N, C-alpha and C positions, 0 to 999 in steps of 0.2 A: 630327053634332052644330055645333050654330053657339055660339059661345063668346061670352060678354060681355065688354066694353070689361075692365071686372074681376078676371073669370076666366082673362084672357089677361097679367091684369099679374100677379096673383097667380103662377099657371103661372113664368111668367120669372121671377121672383123666388124662388119656392121651389125650381127646378132653375138654378143659376146656373154648371154645368158645358156648359149648352148653350151654343152658339157662336150670339149672336144673328144674328151677319153670313152663317154658313152657313143658317142659317132663312129670314132674307131671302132669300137668295140661291135657294132652293126655293121659298121661295112667289111669289116673281117678284115682290116689293116694292120699294120706294126704301130703297137706302142709308141707316140711320139712322131710320127709321120705327120702328120697336120699340123702339128707346131711348129716341125722343120717347113712345110711349107710356109706356114704364116710369118716366119722369121725371115725367108728367104735362102735357106741354108738348101734347101731340095725344092724340085719341080715334079709336079705331079707326071707321071707318064702321059704323053700325049698319041 
C-alpha cells in the first residue's frame, strides 16, 4: 500500500512514540527528512 503525504504526516503525528530517526534508518532515507515532512517543509515524492 502506498501512503499519501497526508497519511504519512497523520500517522507520524498520531504515533509520537515512534522514533523518527529509527524509521529513517530502516527506510534508508535522509536523516531529518521525516521531520521536514511533518513540519510541512518538504513533501514526499509521489
